[in-house]
N, C-alpha and C positions, 0 to 999 in steps of 0.2 A: 309298135315300139313302146317299151315301158316308159313311164313318166320320167323317171330320173335319167334314163338314157337319152330321152328326147331333150330334156332340159340341158344336159351336158353338151350334147351335139349342137343344140341351138345357140348356146352361149359361146361355144368354140367358133361356130360359123360367124356369129356377130363380131367376135374378136378379130377374125381374119378379115372381115369386111372393114372393120375400123382401121386395121393396120394398112391394108391396101389403099383405102380411101385417103389416108394421110399422105401417101406417096403419089397417088394418081388422080385424086379428086373425083373418083367415080366408084360405083359398086363393083362387085365381083361377078363376072360372068359364070354361068353354069360350068363351062369347061374348066376355067381356072379353079373354081371351088372344088370340083370333083378331083382335080389334080392335087390341090393342096391337101384335101382329106386323105387321099391315097398315099401321098408322100409322107405325111405325118404318121399315118398308121403303119406303113411298111418300114419306116425308119425306126419307130418304137418297137416293132416286132423284131427287127434285126438287133437292136441294142438291148432290149429288155426281155424279149420273148413274148410280149403281150402288146396287142394293138391298143391305141388310145380309144378309138370310137367303136370298135367291135361291129363294124359294118360288113355286110356281104357285098363283095365287088363282082361285077360282071366285066369280062374283057370285051372292049369295044375298040373300034378303029383309032379313036383319039385317046385311048388309054383306059384304065380301070374306072368303072362308074359304080358308085354306091347304089345298088338297086332300090333300096327303100326310098331314097330321095328321088331318083329318076322316075320310078313308077308312080310317085305321088305328086309330081311337079305341077300338073294341071290343077289338081285339087288345092295345092299350096297357093297357086296364083288366084284361084277363084275364091278361096276362103281367107279373108283378111286376118282372121283370128286363128289360123292353123298354127302359127307360132306367135309367141308374145314379144320376142326381142328382135326378130328379123322378119322379113317378108321376101317372097319371090315374085318378081315382076316379069312380064313378057312384053316385048315390043312388037311393032307391026311386021318386022322381018322374021318373027318366030324365035328370037333370041331370048334367053332367060337370064335375069340378073338378081343376085342376092343383094339386098340393101338392109341396113340397120334401122330398126324402129326405136331402139333405146340402147343405153349402154349395156355391154355384156357384163354378166356377173362372173368374175373370174374365180370365185370361191368354189365353183363346180370343177375346177381344173387344178391339178398339182403344179408345183413350180416347174417340174420336169416337162409336163405337157405344155405349159405356157412357153417355155424356152423352145420346144420343138415347133410350136405354131409360129412364134416370132421369127425364128431363123429360117423357116421354110418360106413364109410369105414375104419377108423382107428380101430374101435372095432374089425373088422375081420382081417384086414391086419396085425395087430400087433401079431396075434397068430402064433406061430412057426410051428405048425402042422395043419394048416387050411385045411379043406377038404370041398368039395362041400356039403357034408351032413350037415356041420355046418351052412352054409348059408341057405340051404333048411329048416332045422329044425327051424331056426329063423323065417322064413316066416310063418311056420305052427303054431308056438307058439305065435307070436306077432300079426299076422293079422288074425282076425276072419272073417269067411265067412259072 
């Protein structure tokens, strides 16, 4: 992944973590993050003809997965310095969580991209009884193969 692309993605993920943490008090699970990234990318593609993150997605049971992140997740967990602004942690049950290490730098994102991120994450994070099925269902209904 090119440096600028990595920094943009990292700061966007950090911003999504920040927003969700404000509502829920915890980091963002791998499933939620992949869903957020896909929903933002595919909405931007529909509205402007260009995705925000330019990630390659693989179709999986729980929705589209950005292969660059998915394939590197163990390396991200093991290497504390893989990212500067975020980190990926795993728990004893094999679940992965994105957490912020420092404030995101929103200068990497346009106002339009920030609005897409905010509206996408807030839509789900505001729900009191949010489940992973909610975010998975969203990808299946909003993103057509």
